[in-house]
BAFI-3210 file (N, C-alpha, C; in Angstrom, 3 decimals, decimal comma, padded with zeros to 6 digits):
// residues 318
n [1|2|3|4|5|6|7|8|9|10|11|12|13|14|15|16|17|18|19|20|21|22|23|24|25|26|27|28|29|30|31|32|33|34|35|36|37|38|39|40|41|42|43|44|45|46|47|48|49|50|51|52|53|54|55|56|57|58|59|60|61|62|63|64|65|66|67|68|69|70|71|72|73|74|75|76|77|78|79|80|81|82|83|84|85|86|87|88|89|90|91|92|93|94|95|96|97|98|99|100|101|102|103|104|105|106|107|108|109|110|111|112|113|114|115|116|117|118|119|120|121|122|123|124|125|126|127|128|129|130|131|132|133|134|135|136|137|138|139|140|141|142|143|144|145|146|147|148|149|150|151|152|153|154|155|156|157|158|159|160|161|162|163|164|165|166|167|168|169|170|171|172|173|174|175|176|177|178|179|180|181|182|183|184|185|186|187|188|189|190|191|192|193|194|195|196|197|198|199|200|201|202|203|204|205|206|207|208|209|210|211|212|213|214|215|216|217|218|219|220|221|222|223|224|225|226|227|228|229|230|231|232|233|234|235|236|237|238|239|240|241|242|243|244|245|246|247|248|249|250|251|252|253|254|255|256|257|258|259|260|261|262|263|264|265|266|267|268|269|270|271|272|273|274|275|276|277|278|279|280|281|282|283|284|285|286|287|288|289|290|291|292|293|294|295|296|297|298|299|300|301|302|303|304|305|306|307|308|309|310|311|312|313|314|315|316|317|318]
n.u [000,565|-002,217|-003,220|-004,057|-002,705|000,017|-000,035|-000,308|002,294|003,958|003,011|001,910|004,322|004,695|006,077|007,000|007,753|007,969|007,377|005,422|004,179|005,944|008,399|010,368|011,417|011,859|010,269|012,309|011,434|009,119|009,932|009,730|008,796|009,616|007,741|008,535|009,619|007,419|006,661|003,918|001,203|000,318|002,481|004,272|002,584|001,450|-000,379|-004,456|-005,832|-006,379|-008,765|-011,017|-009,327|-008,802|-009,109|-008,125|-010,203|-008,293|-005,440|-001,870|000,327|003,128|005,940|007,326|010,091|011,956|013,746|014,203|015,267|015,567|014,576|018,329|021,250|021,695|023,661|022,091|021,083|019,127|016,111|014,454|014,792|014,033|011,187|010,790|011,472|009,096|007,265|007,736|008,009|005,107|004,139|004,905|003,991|001,619|000,993|002,362|002,332|-000,317|-001,683|-003,947|-002,681|000,343|002,180|003,352|003,303|004,708|007,725|011,597|014,386|017,397|018,936|017,583|014,718|011,441|008,573|004,791|003,663|001,145|-002,009|-003,742|-002,070|-000,704|-002,302|-003,761|-001,807|-001,234|-003,481|-003,642|-004,775|-006,245|-005,213|-003,711|-004,475|-001,844|-000,102|002,483|003,243|002,493|-000,027|-000,250|-000,959|-003,239|-001,862|000,735|002,710|004,486|007,733|009,575|012,847|014,722|017,150|019,857|020,512|021,902|024,416|025,950|026,104|023,747|022,818|024,277|022,116|019,871|019,272|019,620|016,809|015,273|015,178|014,181|011,710|010,526|010,717|008,531|006,182|005,820|005,514|003,188|001,370|001,661|003,380|006,013|009,821|010,297|008,241|009,471|010,162|011,752|010,962|011,301|010,850|008,414|007,673|009,117|011,496|014,617|014,713|014,640|017,236|020,534|022,285|021,487|019,540|020,484|021,011|018,614|018,621|020,247|018,266|016,082|017,523|017,831|015,481|014,273|015,877|015,155|012,469|012,703|013,259|014,238|015,434|015,326|015,471|017,137|017,418|015,018|014,328|013,518|012,656|015,004|016,316|016,272|018,001|017,914|021,300|022,619|023,771|024,584|023,966|021,275|019,833|019,493|018,201|015,760|014,993|014,665|012,083|010,733|010,731|009,531|006,963|006,198|007,480|009,590|012,906|016,175|018,371|020,998|021,895|022,210|021,081|019,237|017,646|015,646|014,906|014,278|011,864|010,152|009,761|008,239|006,258|005,121|004,752|002,646|000,655|-000,193|-001,071|000,989|001,599|004,646|005,607|005,383|006,571|008,522|010,925|010,979|011,123|013,237|014,607|014,606|012,479|011,255|011,792|012,267|012,687|011,282|010,215|007,377|007,050|008,755|006,536|004,897|006,322|007,678|007,396|005,070|004,089|005,979|007,733|008,988|011,475|012,286|013,124|014,815|017,038|017,585|018,553|020,625|022,223|023,684]
n.v [024,500|024,127|021,239|022,036|024,296|023,205|021,864|023,706|024,867|023,156|022,888|025,273|027,094|028,725|030,873|030,447|030,487|027,881|024,414|021,801|019,745|019,256|021,013|020,790|021,042|024,411|026,435|027,271|027,896|026,533|023,867|022,739|019,473|016,723|014,399|011,100|008,113|005,494|001,931|000,628|-001,434|-003,254|-003,147|-005,024|-007,152|-007,864|-010,409|-010,391|-009,122|-010,464|-009,641|-006,889|-003,894|-001,752|001,488|004,419|006,650|009,374|011,151|009,653|009,363|008,270|007,491|004,790|003,158|000,367|-002,906|-005,570|-007,824|-010,461|-010,958|-010,619|-008,850|-008,003|-008,303|-007,420|-005,227|-004,288|-003,010|-005,201|-007,071|-005,659|-005,650|-008,712|-008,873|-007,656|-009,598|-011,745|-010,784|-010,453|-013,011|-014,302|-012,901|-013,083|-016,077|-016,987|-015,636|-014,863|-012,972|-010,268|-009,342|-007,294|-006,460|-004,046|-000,491|000,616|-000,383|-000,260|-000,878|-002,217|-001,400|000,981|001,102|002,189|000,793|-000,219|-001,462|-002,851|-002,812|000,013|001,556|003,752|005,280|006,164|007,680|009,465|011,404|012,148|013,024|010,754|007,080|004,278|001,485|-000,750|-003,772|-003,765|-002,573|-003,345|-003,194|-000,555|-000,035|001,659|004,188|004,644|004,557|002,511|001,740|-000,654|-001,538|-003,173|-005,633|-006,116|-004,430|-004,653|-004,715|-003,330|-000,786|001,109|000,755|003,546|004,182|003,149|004,771|007,359|006,806|006,690|009,018|010,526|009,521|009,539|012,009|012,898|011,634|013,068|015,647|015,048|014,436|016,305|015,951|015,869|016,050|014,480|012,645|010,499|007,376|004,465|000,736|-000,518|001,593|001,204|-001,118|-004,377|-005,078|-006,100|-004,405|-001,518|-002,684|-001,872|-000,046|000,871|002,208|003,974|006,132|007,124|009,882|011,677|010,754|012,301|014,892|015,073|014,655|016,964|018,959|019,005|018,934|021,991|022,785|023,265|021,353|021,422|019,748|016,404|013,876|011,545|010,662|007,189|004,109|001,788|-000,908|-004,198|-007,327|-010,762|-012,207|-009,591|-007,114|-005,589|-002,313|-001,591|-003,240|-004,262|-002,598|-003,303|-005,619|-005,299|-004,207|-006,189|-007,882|-006,329|-006,170|-009,074|-011,090|-013,957|-013,053|-013,044|-010,496|-009,773|-008,420|-009,966|-010,814|-013,077|-016,651|-016,715|-014,012|-013,595|-015,005|-014,674|-011,927|-012,295|-013,728|-011,129|-010,050|-012,154|-011,696|-009,177|-009,564|-008,606|-008,570|-010,363|-010,646|-008,808|-007,633|-008,028|-008,805|-010,380|-012,835|-013,947|-014,062|-015,162|-012,959|-013,213|-012,777|-009,701|-007,003|-003,820|-001,308|-001,873|-003,126|-001,954|000,675|-001,443|-001,978|-000,241|001,951|004,603|005,682|007,000|009,166|008,096|009,562|010,430|008,265|006,867|009,119|008,752|006,289|006,265|007,478|005,557]
n.w [-001,885|-004,604|-006,273|-008,880|-009,441|-008,957|-011,292|-013,497|-013,162|-014,247|-016,624|-017,895|-017,601|-015,702|-013,154|-009,971|-006,397|-005,076|-005,067|-004,713|-002,178|-000,329|-000,454|-001,715|-004,498|-006,359|-008,835|-011,981|-014,753|-016,730|-018,509|-022,166|-022,461|-024,376|-025,958|-025,371|-027,575|-027,378|-027,193|-028,265|-026,716|-028,863|-031,008|-029,853|-029,890|-027,590|-025,523|-025,241|-022,249|-019,296|-018,341|-017,237|-017,703|-015,481|-014,977|-013,327|-011,860|-011,315|-011,179|-010,975|-007,693|-007,121|-009,094|-010,066|-009,631|-010,939|-011,119|-013,517|-013,016|-014,248|-017,176|-017,105|-016,940|-019,975|-022,972|-025,836|-027,105|-029,172|-030,823|-031,346|-029,277|-026,892|-027,542|-027,116|-024,644|-023,287|-023,867|-022,697|-019,817|-019,606|-019,845|-017,697|-015,423|-016,134|-016,603|-014,339|-012,202|-012,284|-012,821|-014,668|-016,878|-017,882|-015,273|-014,995|-015,808|-017,605|-019,609|-019,952|-021,776|-021,562|-023,672|-024,309|-025,061|-024,917|-024,319|-023,828|-021,006|-019,167|-020,943|-022,501|-021,098|-022,464|-023,784|-021,681|-020,247|-022,033|-022,140|-019,673|-017,241|-015,969|-014,335|-015,009|-013,463|-012,387|-011,247|-009,359|-007,007|-004,341|-002,416|-003,508|-005,632|-006,706|-006,420|-007,415|-010,759|-012,742|-013,497|-015,355|-015,177|-017,127|-016,424|-013,788|-011,006|-008,166|-007,847|-010,346|-012,820|-014,722|-018,059|-020,271|-021,946|-020,986|-018,604|-019,938|-021,371|-019,448|-017,899|-019,570|-020,730|-017,473|-017,182|-019,016|-018,155|-015,417|-016,482|-017,581|-015,762|-013,844|-011,844|-009,279|-008,366|-006,231|-006,016|-007,136|-006,645|-005,360|-005,809|-003,154|-001,690|-000,471|-000,472|001,319|-000,667|-002,523|-005,092|-006,233|-006,876|-005,633|-006,463|-008,552|-007,161|-005,252|-007,122|-007,749|-006,471|-008,014|-010,348|-009,288|-009,722|-012,207|-013,899|-012,951|-014,065|-016,923|-016,512|-015,793|-013,344|-010,000|-008,353|-004,705|-002,472|-003,013|-001,992|-000,427|002,251|003,421|005,036|006,335|004,458|005,759|005,389|005,556|007,367|007,594|009,486|012,846|014,637|013,462|013,012|015,447|016,503|015,441|015,389|018,806|018,727|017,194|019,384|020,838|019,773|020,722|019,309|019,650|018,986|019,105|020,584|019,250|016,939|014,665|012,085|011,448|011,327|013,032|013,111|010,707|009,949|011,937|010,645|008,289|009,351|010,454|008,037|007,088|008,783|008,697|005,902|004,063|000,288|-000,735|-003,375|-005,491|-007,620|-010,702|-010,128|-008,242|-008,841|-009,025|-006,343|-003,037|-001,071|001,304|003,670|003,773|005,972|005,541|004,228|004,685|006,736|008,685|010,408|011,368|013,251|014,488|017,775|018,554|016,099|014,499|012,140|008,795|008,032|010,822|012,093|010,474|010,253|012,698|013,435|011,403|013,426|014,921]
ca.u [-000,073|-002,993|-002,939|-004,295|-001,571|001,253|000,168|-000,161|003,638|004,479|002,969|001,739|005,415|004,658|007,035|006,876|009,252|008,040|006,162|005,007|003,407|006,432|008,883|011,240|011,427|011,706|010,642|012,724|009,942|008,216|010,303|008,822|009,279|009,435|007,147|009,613|008,993|006,677|006,194|002,393|001,304|000,136|003,719|004,883|001,984|001,179|-001,516|-005,081|-005,652|-007,153|-009,660|-011,089|-008,333|-008,673|-008,719|-008,060|-010,493|-007,453|-003,530|-000,954|000,936|004,460|006,279|008,221|011,199|012,074|014,364|013,349|016,210|015,352|016,282|019,291|021,880|021,889|024,272|021,426|020,193|018,056|014,345|013,758|014,745|013,137|009,855|010,827|011,161|008,023|005,928|008,457|007,196|003,554|004,004|005,399|003,030|-000,234|001,032|003,106|001,746|-001,943|-002,681|-004,686|-002,017|001,482|002,086|003,940|002,863|006,272|009,189|012,670|015,144|019,140|018,644|016,867|014,186|010,608|007,654|003,897|003,660|-000,506|-002,934|-004,303|-000,930|000,269|-003,342|-004,325|-000,655|-001,318|-004,645|-002,875|-005,829|-006,399|-003,777|-004,028|-003,717|-001,093|000,225|003,653|003,869|001,830|-000,961|-000,312|-001,253|-004,166|-001,311|001,819|002,947|005,462|008,504|010,013|014,387|015,440|018,782|020,060|021,216|022,131|026,265|026,445|025,365|022,546|023,959|023,856|020,985|018,478|019,404|019,041|015,609|014,511|015,246|013,154|010,571|009,992|010,331|007,455|005,072|005,636|004,891|001,603|000,539|001,984|004,486|007,111|010,421|010,642|007,618|009,937|010,842|012,246|009,964|011,886|010,262|007,102|007,456|010,008|012,237|015,656|014,074|015,342|018,837|020,729|022,968|019,851|017,993|021,194|021,218|017,419|018,861|020,291|017,535|015,426|017,787|017,850|013,990|014,054|015,858|013,744|010,992|012,873|012,677|015,325|014,900|016,379|016,082|017,192|016,929|013,582|014,380|012,649|013,075|016,171|015,878|017,317|017,800|018,771|022,692|022,997|024,662|024,895|022,863|019,720|018,994|019,366|016,837|014,047|014,828|013,983|010,708|010,350|010,450|007,825|005,886|005,547|008,209|010,561|013,774|017,316|018,937|022,209|022,207|022,478|019,557|019,264|016,703|014,528|014,767|013,586|010,808|009,710|009,439|007,571|005,019|004,494|003,972|001,747|-000,410|-000,922|-001,281|001,612|002,133|006,255|006,168|004,629|007,111|009,143|011,945|010,955|010,889|014,999|015,019|013,299|012,662|010,222|012,316|013,370|012,390|011,466|009,248|005,677|007,291|008,860|005,768|004,252|006,689|008,338|006,530|004,961|003,884|007,220|007,792|010,422|012,626|012,791|013,825|016,024|017,890|018,015|018,984|022,056|023,733|023,975]
ca.v [024,817|022,828|020,297|022,641|025,003|022,831|021,143|024,734|025,232|022,468|022,693|026,374|028,097|029,618|030,999|030,214|030,326|027,024|023,483|020,372|020,369|018,905|022,211|019,836|021,950|025,541|026,589|028,547|027,898|025,147|023,577|021,941|018,117|015,936|012,668|009,931|007,052|004,133|001,348|000,032|-003,264|-003,781|-003,714|-006,252|-008,451|-008,475|-010,789|-009,815|-008,844|-011,935|-009,488|-005,449|-003,245|-000,889|003,057|005,294|008,363|010,143|010,878|008,749|010,162|008,250|007,246|003,839|002,495|-001,065|-003,513|-006,532|-008,731|-011,498|-011,083|-009,788|-007,627|-008,782|-007,412|-007,252|-004,044|-003,717|-002,873|-006,574|-007,811|-005,257|-006,232|-009,960|-008,800|-007,375|-010,593|-012,793|-010,358|-010,476|-014,300|-014,342|-012,212|-013,789|-017,755|-017,416|-014,702|-014,974|-011,130|-009,928|-008,626|-007,228|-005,531|-002,506|000,337|000,884|-001,137|000,189|-001,715|-001,589|-000,492|002,332|001,589|001,829|000,282|000,178|-002,486|-003,117|-002,456|000,730|002,536|004,553|005,830|007,019|008,670|011,165|012,071|013,334|013,369|009,418|006,110|003,125|000,350|-001,957|-004,534|-003,709|-002,243|-004,189|-002,170|000,847|000,127|002,557|005,951|004,720|004,211|002,071|001,500|-002,084|-001,330|-004,681|-005,890|-006,529|-003,146|-004,565|-004,428|-002,933|000,178|000,744|001,499|005,271|004,138|003,363|005,937|008,434|006,561|006,503|010,355|011,025|008,844|010,138|013,721|012,766|011,218|014,246|016,486|014,704|014,593|017,401|015,703|016,791|015,042|014,055|011,669|009,554|006,209|003,028|000,129|-000,503|003,062|001,023|-002,836|-005,306|-005,717|-005,307|-003,820|-001,802|-002,956|-000,883|000,735|002,246|002,825|004,998|006,928|008,223|011,616|011,899|010,449|013,318|016,058|015,133|014,641|018,134|020,038|018,249|019,725|023,003|022,710|023,523|020,405|021,968|018,493|015,110|012,677|011,330|009,326|006,397|003,150|001,129|-002,369|-004,749|-008,471|-011,895|-011,800|-008,318|-007,376|-004,203|-001,776|-001,165|-004,741|-004,963|-002,188|-003,965|-007,245|-004,908|-003,657|-007,520|-008,485|-005,369|-006,767|-010,477|-011,881|-014,472|-013,016|-012,757|-008,880|-009,519|-007,538|-010,443|-011,438|-014,906|-017,047|-016,535|-012,680|-013,598|-015,820|-012,993|-010,645|-012,986|-014,251|-010,348|-009,528|-012,548|-011,065|-008,232|-009,261|-007,837|-009,433|-010,923|-010,834|-007,759|-007,321|-009,158|-008,935|-011,073|-014,507|-014,654|-014,604|-015,012|-012,037|-013,095|-012,369|-009,323|-005,748|-002,746|000,180|-001,737|-003,564|-000,715|000,929|-002,236|-002,381|001,432|002,596|005,526|006,422|008,286|008,760|007,448|010,420|010,687|007,123|007,171|010,094|008,232|005,089|006,635|008,148|004,351]
ca.w [-003,391|-004,790|-007,223|-010,004|-009,483|-009,507|-012,907|-014,573|-013,257|-015,142|-017,771|-018,366|-017,699|-014,905|-012,410|-008,616|-005,586|-003,751|-005,690|-004,247|-000,935|001,292|-000,403|-002,586|-005,974|-006,914|-010,471|-012,798|-015,869|-016,930|-020,085|-022,741|-021,937|-025,162|-025,621|-025,971|-028,423|-026,299|-028,447|-027,883|-026,671|-030,225|-031,664|-029,141|-029,780|-026,514|-025,260|-024,961|-021,235|-019,250|-016,951|-017,439|-016,959|-014,165|-015,165|-011,958|-012,127|-010,815|-011,427|-009,789|-006,681|-007,465|-010,190|-009,168|-010,645|-010,847|-011,964|-013,778|-012,207|-015,092|-018,015|-016,134|-017,967|-021,429|-024,245|-027,114|-027,286|-030,145|-030,523|-031,040|-027,759|-026,104|-027,935|-026,413|-022,858|-022,947|-024,070|-022,004|-018,917|-019,750|-020,280|-016,643|-014,863|-016,610|-016,105|-012,787|-011,179|-012,194|-012,890|-015,772|-017,921|-017,465|-013,832|-014,737|-016,721|-018,947|-019,513|-019,920|-022,258|-021,373|-024,999|-024,140|-025,902|-023,962|-024,352|-022,843|-020,529|-019,431|-021,959|-021,974|-020,190|-022,946|-024,309|-020,522|-019,684|-023,126|-021,611|-018,272|-015,880|-015,019|-014,550|-015,285|-012,547|-012,479|-010,123|-009,464|-005,805|-003,295|-001,879|-003,375|-006,897|-007,274|-006,558|-008,267|-012,112|-012,159|-014,816|-014,628|-016,210|-017,693|-015,611|-012,353|-010,582|-006,967|-007,449|-011,211|-012,785|-015,527|-019,158|-020,058|-022,907|-019,966|-018,148|-020,386|-021,726|-018,205|-017,352|-020,730|-019,561|-016,330|-017,226|-019,574|-017,261|-014,658|-017,193|-018,217|-014,709|-012,751|-010,316|-009,101|-008,740|-005,005|-005,670|-008,313|-005,841|-005,701|-004,879|-001,873|-000,670|-000,507|-000,203|001,558|-001,544|-002,953|-005,885|-008,007|-006,854|-004,746|-007,202|-008,930|-005,871|-005,003|-008,122|-007,342|-005,878|-009,551|-011,084|-009,654|-010,185|-014,021|-014,428|-012,101|-015,310|-018,121|-016,264|-015,945|-011,924|-009,515|-006,749|-003,441|-001,854|-003,735|-000,971|-000,524|003,198|003,657|006,118|006,028|004,057|005,863|005,041|006,200|006,658|007,816|011,018|013,530|015,092|012,679|013,045|016,871|016,857|014,650|016,674|020,139|018,058|016,661|020,786|021,591|019,304|020,876|018,397|020,540|018,516|019,567|020,276|019,145|016,078|013,393|011,023|011,012|010,892|013,941|012,611|009,061|010,244|012,515|009,962|007,708|010,680|010,908|007,056|006,564|009,674|007,713|004,597|003,078|-000,493|-001,288|-004,773|-006,258|-009,230|-011,237|-009,489|-006,803|-009,147|-009,053|-005,248|-002,008|-000,257|002,576|005,242|004,062|006,619|004,755|004,297|004,615|008,182|010,050|010,628|011,832|014,673|015,553|018,525|018,597|014,953|014,285|010,956|007,895|008,102|011,959|012,694|009,756|010,974|014,574|013,178|010,977|013,935|015,377]
c.u [-001,022|-002,564|-002,971|-003,261|-000,019|001,240|-000,096|001,251|004,254|004,110|002,433|002,974|005,207|005,833|006,818|008,255|009,072|007,274|007,003|004,695|004,727|007,966|010,435|011,773|010,880|011,738|010,952|011,863|010,073|009,061|009,335|009,264|008,887|008,995|008,410|008,801|008,824|006,283|004,623|002,197|001,413|001,702|004,367|004,223|001,942|-000,166|-002,568|-005,291|-006,885|-008,706|-009,718|-009,707|-008,951|-008,349|-008,717|-008,827|-009,228|-005,871|-002,561|-000,058|002,481|004,502|007,586|009,016|011,789|013,135|013,875|014,022|016,479|014,309|016,946|020,245|022,321|022,574|023,243|020,571|019,144|016,426|013,949|014,010|014,001|011,626|009,514|010,375|009,850|007,254|006,975|007,719|006,004|003,193|004,040|004,430|001,436|-000,297|001,729|002,474|-000,293|-002,374|-003,280|-003,581|-000,713|001,451|002,251|003,239|003,414|007,588|009,958|013,698|016,633|019,387|018,466|015,711|012,615|009,627|006,061|003,901|001,625|-001,162|-003,449|-003,402|-000,771|-001,382|-003,801|-003,235|-000,798|-002,732|-004,428|-003,957|-006,192|-005,111|-004,600|-003,843|-003,152|-001,290|001,666|004,049|002,255|001,406|-001,141|-000,162|-002,138|-003,458|000,040|001,861|004,228|006,433|009,456|011,688|014,567|017,088|018,636|020,871|021,567|023,765|026,561|025,483|024,026|023,310|023,400|022,610|020,034|018,382|018,889|017,636|014,699|014,587|014,545|011,785|009,552|009,530|008,982|006,088|004,870|005,398|003,263|000,855|000,808|002,620|005,448|008,217|010,781|009,425|007,963|010,468|011,390|011,042|010,402|011,656|008,787|006,853|009,066|010,744|013,544|015,318|014,208|016,768|019,407|021,668|021,905|019,039|019,371|021,823|019,358|017,439|019,106|019,450|016,840|015,506|017,549|016,155|013,731|014,525|015,742|012,601|011,469|012,565|014,062|014,853|016,030|016,730|016,163|016,683|015,346|013,587|013,506|013,132|014,175|015,856|016,923|017,141|018,748|020,475|022,705|023,068|024,806|023,808|021,589|019,445|019,129|018,125|015,569|014,384|014,520|012,409|010,204|009,544|009,282|007,155|005,366|006,435|009,386|011,715|015,132|017,647|020,444|022,592|022,576|021,070|019,315|018,324|015,586|014,104|013,515|012,449|009,919|009,045|008,525|006,409|004,355|003,629|002,668|000,359|-000,816|-000,940|-000,373|002,363|004,163|006,455|005,103|005,123|007,887|010,187|012,204|010,952|012,250|015,107|013,831|013,397|011,379|010,254|012,925|012,429|012,533|010,246|007,957|005,801|007,441|007,547|004,722|004,606|007,391|006,898|006,044|004,552|005,007|007,676|009,003|011,573|013,738|013,571|015,063|017,015|018,488|019,251|021,011|022,999|023,970|025,138]
c.v [023,691|022,428|020,933|023,589|024,642|022,059|022,091|025,015|024,469|022,255|024,020|026,907|028,925|029,836|031,119|030,234|028,938|026,018|022,493|020,538|019,774|019,965|021,664|020,988|023,394|025,429|027,606|028,668|026,469|024,800|022,791|020,670|017,269|014,458|011,793|008,826|005,617|003,442|000,680|-001,477|-004,140|-004,300|-004,340|-007,156|-008,842|-009,052|-010,223|-009,755|-009,688|-010,912|-007,601|-004,837|-002,038|000,787|003,412|006,319|009,068|010,476|010,287|009,954|010,284|007,449|006,575|003,647|001,392|-001,592|-004,920|-007,947|-009,900|-011,339|-010,568|-008,847|-007,981|-007,661|-007,382|-006,051|-003,421|-003,842|-004,267|-007,144|-007,035|-005,316|-007,562|-009,792|-008,782|-008,283|-011,186|-012,291|-010,765|-011,972|-014,629|-013,832|-012,858|-015,268|-018,055|-017,161|-014,863|-013,673|-011,284|-009,965|-008,319|-006,333|-004,186|-001,849|000,710|-000,013|-000,703|-000,724|-001,333|-000,862|000,759|002,182|001,470|001,419|-000,102|-001,209|-002,811|-002,163|-000,742|002,154|004,248|005,675|007,155|008,271|009,820|011,950|013,170|013,649|011,789|008,366|004,959|002,054|-000,605|-002,769|-005,075|-003,058|-002,459|-003,157|-000,445|001,213|001,319|004,160|005,787|003,729|003,553|001,024|-000,053|-001,727|-002,690|-004,277|-006,027|-005,476|-003,472|-004,251|-003,507|-001,677|000,020|001,334|002,819|004,705|003,994|004,134|006,879|008,511|007,058|008,040|011,056|010,677|009,391|011,438|013,692|012,519|012,166|015,148|016,497|014,876|015,615|016,982|016,122|015,962|013,939|013,048|010,709|008,543|005,573|002,336|-000,291|000,444|002,286|-000,398|-003,164|-005,754|-005,429|-004,365|-002,299|-002,206|-001,413|000,247|001,809|002,615|004,341|006,190|007,376|009,275|012,170|012,103|012,146|014,789|015,943|015,021|016,381|019,283|019,511|018,977|021,599|023,372|022,395|022,762|020,529|020,505|017,084|014,254|012,660|010,554|008,309|005,267|002,246|-000,409|-002,825|-006,550|-009,612|-011,975|-010,553|-008,260|-005,622|-003,557|-001,540|-002,583|-005,111|-003,963|-002,845|-004,857|-006,716|-004,834|-005,363|-007,820|-007,659|-005,928|-007,859|-011,519|-012,721|-014,331|-012,568|-011,122|-008,879|-009,111|-008,412|-011,176|-012,401|-015,335|-016,779|-015,219|-012,696|-014,467|-014,910|-012,186|-011,320|-013,536|-013,254|-009,980|-010,465|-012,132|-010,283|-008,124|-008,649|-009,068|-009,261|-010,563|-010,065|-006,996|-008,376|-009,589|-010,242|-012,912|-014,860|-014,634|-014,230|-014,114|-011,782|-012,673|-010,775|-007,749|-004,475|-002,318|-000,449|-002,629|-002,650|-000,118|000,468|-001,976|-001,038|001,695|003,870|006,584|007,265|008,309|008,553|008,032|010,790|009,455|006,896|007,770|009,372|007,185|005,260|006,819|006,944|003,733]
c.w [-003,925|-006,027|-008,683|-010,623|-009,645|-010,809|-013,549|-014,228|-013,831|-015,915|-018,267|-018,326|-016,895|-013,789|-010,815|-007,762|-004,971|-005,099|-005,278|-002,396|000,193|000,846|-001,029|-003,749|-006,226|-008,301|-011,142|-014,003|-016,291|-018,739|-020,740|-022,600|-023,960|-025,300|-025,902|-026,771|-027,497|-027,321|-027,597|-027,704|-028,007|-030,988|-031,241|-029,312|-028,824|-026,307|-024,720|-023,228|-020,629|-018,445|-017,497|-016,994|-016,697|-014,550|-013,841|-012,077|-011,406|-011,058|-010,503|-009,098|-007,175|-008,791|-009,654|-010,105|-009,936|-011,325|-012,661|-013,365|-013,368|-015,995|-017,337|-017,392|-019,265|-022,335|-025,406|-026,713|-028,570|-029,458|-030,442|-029,771|-026,924|-025,904|-027,384|-025,600|-022,801|-022,880|-022,854|-020,443|-018,408|-019,342|-018,522|-015,538|-015,161|-016,133|-014,951|-012,262|-010,602|-012,796|-014,684|-017,046|-017,251|-016,134|-014,023|-015,871|-018,038|-018,654|-020,239|-020,582|-021,629|-022,776|-025,113|-025,069|-025,159|-024,710|-023,351|-022,206|-020,295|-020,012|-021,710|-021,363|-020,867|-023,365|-022,954|-020,186|-020,766|-022,738|-020,154|-016,959|-015,066|-015,330|-014,854|-014,040|-012,559|-011,264|-009,842|-008,357|-004,857|-002,650|-001,579|-004,737|-007,308|-006,944|-006,773|-009,489|-011,830|-013,486|-014,405|-015,983|-016,226|-016,851|-014,177|-011,698|-009,285|-006,800|-008,467|-011,772|-014,304|-016,708|-019,548|-021,362|-022,163|-019,500|-018,556|-020,889|-020,631|-017,618|-018,076|-020,565|-018,524|-016,428|-018,200|-018,807|-016,119|-015,165|-017,140|-016,858|-013,238|-011,592|-010,331|-008,403|-007,399|-004,669|-007,107|-007,096|-006,114|-005,255|-003,777|-000,638|-000,541|-000,133|000,376|000,213|-001,825|-004,447|-005,743|-007,787|-005,980|-005,539|-007,847|-008,193|-005,200|-005,738|-008,404|-007,170|-007,316|-010,340|-011,031|-009,993|-011,775|-014,103|-013,890|-013,585|-016,446|-017,786|-016,352|-014,088|-011,230|-008,264|-006,075|-002,805|-002,643|-003,230|-000,401|001,435|003,423|004,663|005,343|005,965|004,860|005,646|005,612|006,048|007,216|009,383|011,482|013,771|014,828|012,993|014,734|017,100|016,221|015,411|018,170|019,652|018,132|018,473|021,162|021,192|019,644|020,178|019,226|019,676|019,486|019,529|020,140|017,405|014,575|013,176|010,407|010,908|011,446|013,618|011,583|009,295|010,887|011,821|008,949|008,000|010,194|009,614|006,619|008,108|009,153|006,473|003,450|002,123|-000,196|-002,457|-005,482|-007,301|-009,805|-011,073|-007,957|-007,481|-009,217|-007,584|-004,125|-001,196|000,808|003,771|005,152|005,074|006,292|004,911|004,592|005,994|009,027|010,442|011,418|013,316|015,706|016,273|018,110|017,381|014,458|012,580|010,315|008,574|009,323|012,144|011,371|009,889|012,323|014,198|012,389|011,752|014,996|015,454]
res [m|g|e|a|s|r|r|a|v|l|k|g|g|l|t|v|t|a|v|g|a|l|g|f|a|t|a|r|s|a|a|a|v|t|a|p|v|i|h|s|t|a|e|w|n|a|r|p|a|s|g|a|i|v|v|e|n|h|k|p|t|y|i|v|v|h|h|t|v|d|p|g|n|n|t|d|y|s|l|a|h|a|l|q|i|s|r|d|i|q|n|f|h|m|d|t|r|g|w|i|d|t|g|q|q|f|t|n|s|r|g|g|f|v|t|e|g|r|h|r|s|l|e|i|l|r|g|g|t|q|h|v|q|g|a|n|v|a|n|h|n|s|e|c|l|g|i|e|n|e|g|l|y|s|t|v|d|v|p|v|a|l|w|d|s|l|v|q|l|i|a|y|i|a|h|q|y|g|i|t|p|e|f|i|k|g|h|r|d|f|n|s|t|e|c|c|g|q|v|l|y|d|r|l|p|e|l|r|k|a|v|g|q|q|l|g|l|s|v|a|r|l|d|a|p|e|w|p|l|l|k|p|g|d|t|g|p|q|v|m|t|a|q|r|f|l|r|a|a|g|f|a|v|p|t|d|g|v|f|g|k|a|t|a|a|a|v|s|a|l|a|a|e|h|g|l|s|r|d|s|c|t|a|a|r|a|s|d|e|s|g|y|l|g|s|d|i|w|p|l|i|v|p|g|g|r|s|a|a|a|w|r|s|e|l|s|r|q]
***
């Protein structure tokens, strides 16, 4: 199905048997999607961008979920707090990262308040034909629209208010751009990072289903297999497989199935060799992820150009 046809399904009320190039979703009917309240950069008193905002003359392909890590799991659920974290994130991105503005297009607070991140993101989203280029998914910013969710979700779950607002926001973005639910991703699906936290990442199939319901789509396949994320300290067959691939690529690492210092150093060297960014979202300021082996490293070492889905299936059987 072509892009124009897919958009017509989502916005025009057509009924079809399949939606999306990968055949993940089938349409029942195109539901009306209510635009959420999104507080603009003017409302949270954003600083002016220090450079020109780039507007991509096409729609984004992916909607990417992040967690902020810091600020953490705050219990202030007020709008005032949501506006303050937007200012804090912008200050960090501009003053520490050296970016021209906030990196993500939108921010979602633990209280369920959504704010515009990078300038012009809200205006361009409402148009539905272009998108503002952010700085939240390294090497993929021209195709991704990012949402920072306040908090740290590696071991704890998101608040109900945040979840509900995330579903509504993504449904609206998907409706505007004709994006089907299989293109809802976590940051780790693109870069070697913990983001969006293991707990929230594990809920992405649930998120795809909830968004599909908002859009009036029955999502036939909720999972979207990607490369596994391996970190220093991990052990097991997947680590051993990665070590064998690294050795074949010329790195002197053991094949003991223990992700130790030598393996982390090899991964870091490989990332540097290929110019892969290690600090592409707010979460990176809370931990050193330089030795993580994820979605941008696996394709560099897996022989034969096999897909993530094929290797994920094989690795899961080990």
